[in-house]
C-alpha positions as CSV (number, residue, x, y, z in Angstrom):
1,S,-3.5,18.3,30.2
2,V,0.2,17.7,30.9
3,A,-0.7,16.4,34.3
4,D,-3.7,14.1,33.4
5,E,-3.7,12.4,30.0
6,S,-7.4,11.5,30.4
7,L,-8.4,15.2,30.3
8,I,-9.0,15.6,26.5
9,Y,-10.7,18.7,25.0
10,P,-11.7,19.6,21.5
11,I,-9.3,22.3,20.4
12,T,-9.9,24.3,17.2
13,G,-7.1,26.7,17.4
14,D,-3.6,27.2,18.7
15,I,-2.6,26.1,22.3
16,N,-0.6,28.8,24.0
17,I,1.5,28.8,27.2
18,G,-1.0,29.6,30.0
19,D,-3.9,27.8,28.4
20,L,-5.0,25.5,31.2
21,A,-7.1,22.4,31.6
22,D,-9.7,22.0,34.4
23,D,-7.0,20.5,36.6
24,G,-4.9,23.7,36.3
25,A,-2.2,22.1,34.3
26,Q,-1.0,23.4,30.9
27,L,-3.0,22.1,27.9
28,R,-1.1,20.1,25.3
29,P,-1.9,18.6,22.0
30,H,-3.4,15.1,22.1
31,I,-0.5,13.5,20.3
32,V,2.5,11.3,21.2
33,W,5.8,13.2,21.4
34,F,9.2,11.8,20.6
35,E,10.2,9.2,23.2
36,E,6.8,9.1,24.8
37,P,5.1,5.7,25.1
38,V,2.3,5.0,22.6
39,P,-0.8,4.5,24.8
40,M,-2.6,2.0,22.6
41,I,0.2,0.3,20.7
42,G,-0.9,-3.2,22.0
43,E,-4.5,-2.6,20.7
44,A,-3.1,-1.4,17.3
45,V,-1.3,-4.6,16.3
46,P,-4.3,-6.8,15.9
47,L,-6.0,-4.1,13.9
48,V,-3.0,-3.7,11.6
49,R,-3.0,-7.5,11.1
50,Q,-6.5,-7.2,9.7
51,A,-5.8,-4.2,7.5
52,D,-6.9,-4.1,3.8
53,Y,-4.5,-1.1,3.4
54,F,-1.8,0.3,5.5
55,V,-1.2,4.1,5.3
56,V,1.5,6.0,7.2
57,V,1.3,9.8,7.0
58,G,4.0,12.3,8.1
59,T,6.6,10.2,9.9
60,S,10.3,9.4,9.7
61,L,9.5,5.7,10.5
62,A,12.3,6.0,13.0
63,V,10.4,6.3,16.2
64,Y,9.5,3.0,17.8
65,P,7.3,1.2,18.7
66,A,4.8,3.0,16.3
67,A,7.2,2.7,13.3
68,G,7.2,-1.1,13.8
69,L,3.5,-1.3,13.1
70,V,4.2,-1.7,9.4
71,D,5.8,-5.0,10.2
72,F,2.5,-6.4,11.3
73,A,0.6,-5.6,8.1
74,P,0.1,-8.7,6.0
75,L,2.6,-8.9,3.1
76,H,-0.1,-8.8,0.4
77,V,-1.6,-5.5,1.8
78,P,-0.9,-2.4,-0.2
79,K,1.2,0.0,2.0
80,F,1.5,3.7,1.5
81,I,3.8,6.3,3.1
82,I,2.9,10.0,2.6
83,D,5.5,12.5,3.7
84,K,6.9,15.7,2.2
85,K,10.4,14.1,2.5
86,I,10.3,10.3,2.3
87,P,12.8,8.8,4.7
88,A,15.5,6.3,3.5
89,A,14.2,2.8,3.7
90,D,17.6,1.4,4.9
91,G,17.0,-1.4,7.4
92,M,13.2,-1.1,7.4
93,T,11.3,-4.4,7.1
94,G,7.7,-5.1,6.2
95,L,7.8,-2.8,3.2
96,S,6.7,-5.2,0.5
97,G,4.2,-3.4,-1.7
98,L,5.1,0.0,-0.4
99,K,4.1,3.0,-2.5
100,M,5.7,6.3,-1.5
101,I,3.9,9.5,-2.0
102,E,6.4,12.3,-1.5
103,M,4.1,15.3,-0.9
104,P,2.8,17.2,2.1
105,A,0.0,15.4,3.9
106,T,-2.6,17.9,2.6
107,E,-1.8,16.9,-1.0
108,G,-0.6,13.4,-0.4
109,V,-3.9,12.1,1.1
110,K,-5.7,13.5,-1.9
111,E,-3.3,11.6,-4.2
112,L,-3.8,8.4,-2.2
113,I,-7.6,8.8,-2.6
114,R,-7.1,9.3,-6.3
115,L,-4.9,6.2,-6.5
116,L,-7.3,4.0,-4.5
117,R,-10.2,5.2,-6.7
118,G,-8.2,4.3,-9.8
119,S,-8.6,7.7,-11.4
């Protein structure tokens, strides 16, 4: 719901103008839009610090604070970015060990699995 972020519904198709939540407000995807605060960024940092792998799918790595999570991954951890157009890495930190997979997510995740399995 655009009025109450705690109203979350399973959606299996498109959301259209006029599709309303129980509170009467417009339904919206359960995602973070550009310039919106990331609700659980504080909880994400300790998890990233414990990561065995760090994978970023479909982002410009330009929207903070989420883009900064890569900086919290341990230096030795393999890092992957999957995007149909890999952004320029100018000025980005924490990218030691970064493997770029320049493909749409539907193909790139399959490629990542292949790489991790070593086949």
